[in-house]
C-alpha positions as CSV (number, residue, x, y, z in Angstrom):
1,M,6.6,-21.9,-17.1
2,M,8.3,-20.9,-13.7
3,G,6.0,-18.0,-13.1
4,Q,2.8,-20.3,-13.6
5,Q,4.2,-23.0,-11.3
6,V,4.7,-20.6,-8.6
7,V,1.2,-19.2,-8.9
8,D,-0.4,-22.9,-9.1
9,K,1.7,-23.8,-6.1
10,Y,0.5,-20.9,-3.9
11,A,-2.9,-20.4,-5.4
12,K,-4.6,-22.8,-2.7
13,A,-3.2,-20.5,0.0
14,R,-6.3,-18.0,-0.8
15,T,-8.7,-20.8,0.1
16,D,-6.9,-21.9,3.2
17,V,-6.6,-18.2,4.4
18,L,-10.4,-17.8,3.7
19,I,-11.3,-20.8,5.8
20,Q,-8.9,-19.4,8.6
21,Q,-10.2,-16.0,8.5
22,R,-12.3,-16.1,11.6
23,L,-9.6,-17.8,13.7
24,I,-7.1,-16.3,16.1
25,K,-4.2,-14.5,14.6
26,E,-1.1,-16.8,14.9
27,V,1.5,-14.5,15.5
28,T,1.1,-11.8,18.4
29,L,1.9,-8.2,17.7
30,K,4.8,-6.8,18.9
31,K,3.0,-3.3,19.3
32,P,-0.5,-2.8,20.8
33,Y,-2.9,-2.2,17.8
34,S,-4.4,1.3,17.7
35,Y,-8.2,1.7,17.9
36,G,-10.8,4.3,17.9
37,S,-10.7,8.0,16.7
38,Y,-7.4,9.7,16.5
39,N,-6.4,13.4,16.1
40,K,-2.8,14.4,16.8
41,V,-0.7,17.4,15.5
42,R,2.9,16.8,14.8
43,G,4.6,19.9,13.6
44,N,3.3,21.2,10.4
45,R,1.3,17.8,10.1
46,Q,-1.8,16.6,11.3
47,A,-2.6,12.9,11.8
48,I,-6.4,11.6,12.0
49,R,-8.4,8.6,12.0
50,I,-12.0,9.2,10.5
51,T,-13.5,5.7,10.5
52,E,-12.6,2.2,11.6
53,G,-13.3,-1.4,10.4
54,C,-12.9,-3.3,7.3
55,V,-15.0,-6.1,5.8
56,W,-12.5,-8.4,4.9
57,N,-11.0,-9.8,8.1
58,C,-7.7,-10.7,6.5
59,P,-5.6,-13.2,8.7
60,W,-2.6,-10.9,9.0
61,C,-4.6,-7.9,9.8
62,Y,-6.0,-6.8,13.3
63,E,-8.6,-4.1,12.2
64,P,-12.0,-5.0,13.5
65,T,-14.9,-5.9,11.0
66,E,-17.3,-3.6,12.8
67,I,-17.7,-0.3,10.8
68,K,-17.6,3.0,12.6
69,I,-17.5,6.5,11.5
70,F,-16.1,9.0,14.0
71,G,-16.4,12.1,11.6
72,I,-13.8,14.4,10.6
73,P,-12.2,16.3,13.3
74,Q,-11.2,20.0,12.8
75,I,-8.3,20.2,10.4
76,V,-5.7,22.7,11.4
77,R,-2.6,21.8,9.3
78,N,-2.3,21.9,5.6
79,E,-0.6,18.3,5.5
80,V,-2.8,15.5,7.0
81,L,-2.1,12.0,7.1
82,I,-5.0,9.8,7.4
83,Y,-4.8,6.5,9.3
84,D,-8.1,4.7,8.3
85,M,-7.3,1.2,7.4
86,N,-9.9,0.9,4.7
87,L,-11.7,4.2,4.1
88,L,-13.0,2.9,0.6
89,C,-14.9,0.2,1.9
90,K,-17.3,2.8,3.6
91,P,-20.1,3.9,1.5
92,E,-19.5,7.3,3.0
93,A,-15.9,7.3,1.5
94,V,-16.4,9.5,-1.6
95,N,-18.3,12.2,0.4
96,I,-15.6,12.0,3.0
97,I,-13.0,12.6,0.5
98,R,-15.0,15.7,-1.1
99,E,-15.6,17.0,2.3
100,L,-11.9,16.9,3.1
101,G,-11.1,18.6,-0.2
102,A,-13.3,21.5,0.6
103,V,-11.4,22.3,3.8
104,R,-9.0,25.4,3.9
105,V,-6.6,26.1,6.6
106,N,-5.4,29.8,6.8
107,G,-7.0,30.3,3.6
108,K,-4.6,27.7,1.9
109,V,-5.8,24.2,0.3
110,V,-5.0,21.0,2.4
111,Y,-3.0,17.9,1.1
112,Y,-4.0,14.5,2.3
113,E,-2.3,11.0,2.6
114,L,-4.1,7.6,3.0
115,V,-1.2,6.2,4.8
116,C,-2.6,2.6,5.1
117,G,-3.3,2.6,1.3
118,I,-6.4,2.0,-0.7
119,D,-8.3,-1.1,-1.3
120,Y,-8.5,-1.7,-5.2
121,R,-11.8,-3.9,-4.7
122,F,-13.5,-0.6,-3.7
123,L,-11.8,1.8,-6.3
124,T,-14.1,3.1,-8.9
125,Q,-13.3,5.9,-11.6
126,E,-15.5,8.4,-9.7
127,I,-13.4,7.7,-6.4
128,A,-10.2,8.0,-8.4
129,Y,-11.1,11.3,-9.8
130,A,-12.2,12.6,-6.3
131,L,-8.8,11.5,-4.7
132,K,-7.0,13.5,-7.5
133,E,-9.4,16.4,-7.3
134,N,-9.2,16.8,-3.6
135,R,-5.3,16.6,-3.3
136,F,-4.6,13.1,-2.1
137,K,-1.1,12.5,-2.8
138,K,1.4,9.5,-2.6
139,I,-1.3,7.0,-3.4
140,R,-0.7,3.6,-2.0
141,L,-2.5,0.7,-3.6
142,A,-2.7,-2.6,-1.5
143,W,-1.6,-5.7,-3.2
144,D,-1.7,-8.1,-0.4
145,W,-2.8,-11.3,-2.2
146,H,-1.6,-13.0,-5.3
147,Y,0.2,-12.7,-8.6
148,S,-3.2,-13.9,-10.3
149,D,-4.8,-10.4,-9.1
150,Q,-2.6,-8.9,-11.6
151,R,-5.3,-7.8,-14.0
152,K,-7.3,-6.2,-11.0
153,I,-4.4,-4.4,-9.8
154,K,-3.5,-3.2,-13.5
155,N,-7.1,-2.0,-13.8
156,A,-6.8,0.1,-10.6
157,I,-3.6,1.7,-11.8
158,E,-5.4,2.7,-15.1
159,M,-8.2,4.2,-13.2
160,L,-5.8,6.2,-11.1
161,S,-3.7,7.1,-14.1
162,K,-6.8,8.4,-16.0
163,A,-7.7,10.6,-13.1
164,G,-4.3,12.4,-13.4
165,Y,-1.9,10.6,-11.4
166,Q,1.7,9.9,-12.9
167,R,2.8,6.3,-12.5
168,N,5.5,7.2,-10.4
169,E,3.1,8.8,-7.9
170,I,1.5,5.4,-7.4
171,M,3.0,2.8,-4.9
172,L,2.0,-0.9,-4.4
173,F,2.1,-2.3,-0.8
174,F,3.4,-5.9,-0.9
175,L,2.9,-8.1,2.2
176,C,6.2,-9.5,3.0
177,N,7.5,-12.4,5.6
178,Y,3.9,-13.8,5.8
179,R,2.8,-17.2,4.7
180,V,0.0,-16.1,2.1
181,V,2.4,-14.9,-0.6
182,N,5.9,-16.4,-0.6
183,Y,9.3,-14.9,-1.7
184,E,9.2,-16.3,-5.3
185,E,5.7,-15.1,-6.0
186,S,6.6,-11.7,-4.5
187,C,9.6,-11.5,-7.0
188,L,6.9,-12.2,-9.9
189,K,4.8,-9.1,-8.6
190,L,7.8,-6.9,-8.4
191,D,8.5,-7.8,-12.2
192,L,5.1,-6.5,-13.0
193,A,5.6,-3.5,-11.0
194,K,8.7,-2.9,-13.3
195,V,6.5,-3.2,-16.4
196,W,3.8,-0.8,-14.8
197,N,6.5,1.8,-13.8
198,V,5.1,2.1,-10.3
199,K,7.0,2.0,-6.9
200,V,6.7,-0.7,-4.2
201,C,6.5,-0.6,-0.6
202,D,7.7,-3.8,1.0
203,C,5.6,-4.3,4.4
204,Y,7.0,-6.9,6.7
205,Y,4.5,-8.6,8.9
206,D,3.8,-7.5,11.6
207,G,4.7,-3.7,11.4
208,Q,8.4,-4.7,11.3
209,V,11.1,-2.6,9.6
210,F,14.7,-2.9,8.6
211,P,17.1,-3.6,10.2
212,H,14.8,-5.0,12.8
213,V,12.7,-7.6,10.7
214,T,12.6,-11.0,12.6
215,P,12.0,-14.0,10.0
216,M,8.6,-15.3,10.6
217,F,7.4,-17.2,7.3
218,W,10.2,-16.0,5.1
219,T,13.9,-16.8,5.7
220,D,16.2,-14.0,6.9
221,Q,18.0,-14.3,3.5
222,E,14.7,-13.9,1.6
223,N,13.7,-10.7,3.4
224,K,17.1,-9.1,3.3
225,S,17.0,-9.9,-0.7
226,F,13.5,-8.8,-1.3
227,R,14.4,-5.4,0.7
228,K,17.4,-5.1,-1.7
229,K,15.5,-5.5,-4.8
230,V,12.7,-3.3,-3.9
231,R,15.2,-0.5,-3.1
232,K,16.8,-0.8,-6.5
233,H,13.4,-1.0,-8.1
234,N,12.2,2.2,-6.5
235,Q,15.5,3.9,-7.4
236,L,14.9,2.9,-11.0
237,V,11.3,4.2,-10.9
238,N,12.4,7.5,-9.4
239,F,15.3,8.4,-11.3
240,G,14.6,6.7,-14.8
241,I,18.4,5.4,-14.3
242,D,20.3,3.6,-11.9
243,P,21.7,6.5,-9.8
244,E,24.3,4.1,-8.0
245,I,26.3,3.9,-11.3
246,S,28.4,7.3,-11.5
247,S,29.2,7.2,-14.8
248,Y,28.9,5.3,-18.0
249,N,31.8,3.1,-18.8
250,T,32.8,3.4,-22.4
251,Q,35.9,1.5,-22.3
252,G,36.1,-0.9,-25.3
253,C,33.5,0.7,-27.3
254,A,34.1,1.3,-30.8
255,N,34.7,5.0,-32.0
C-alpha cells in the first residue's frame, strides 16, 4: 500500500514536467555544459562524442534538441569512452555501433562504453545484440523517471540479458536530488533493482558527486542516506554477499 501511495503522490510530476519542458532550467549548472564534437586521448583510453542532441528536452538536462551527427573520429586506443548523451535516439545508431565494432587498433579489437547511458525507449532487441556483438561493456540504462515505468525497464533488462549481458554487467542510472522523483520513490526503485540483481548509479543533480553534494530538491540527510543504500546494494550485487561482514557469527547456534 505504501508503495502505491508514493507512486500516486508523485505521478502528477510527469505531467508537470512535460508542461515545463520548454521553460528555462531552474537551477544553474555549476560547470559549463560541453557541446560539439569531442576527441581526446587520455593515457590508454580515448574519449569521443559522435553525435549531439536528444528528442526529449528533459527539464534537468542541458542537451540540445537539435540532432547533429559529427561522425566517428579515428580510433587510436583499444578502450573508448563515448560521451554521446543519447546515441540510440538517432536512426543511425545501430550502423554507428556496428561500424565501431569493425575497428581494430594495432590488430586488436576495441572495447566501448556509453558513459551517459542508453535510453530504454529506443532500445530494441536488434540494438541489444549489436551492443553485445560489438563489445560495448558496462551497460548503463537510464531510469530517470518514475517507479511506474518498472515494466519498461524490466523489458529493457530482459533484452540486454537475451543479448548475452549478465545482470551484474547492467547498471541503472537514477536521477537523485531532483524534484521529479523524490527520495521515497527512489527507494522503491532501488528495491526493484535488488529483485533484478542489477547495479545502480546514483546521479546527483547537476553533476554533483559525494562528498560535495549540495541539497537542492532532496534534503542533505536524504542524499547521504540514498548514497549509503546504493553503495550497499552494489556490494551485494557484485559479491553476492555482504563483504563488510568479515565472518559468520555462529555463537548460540545449535550443534
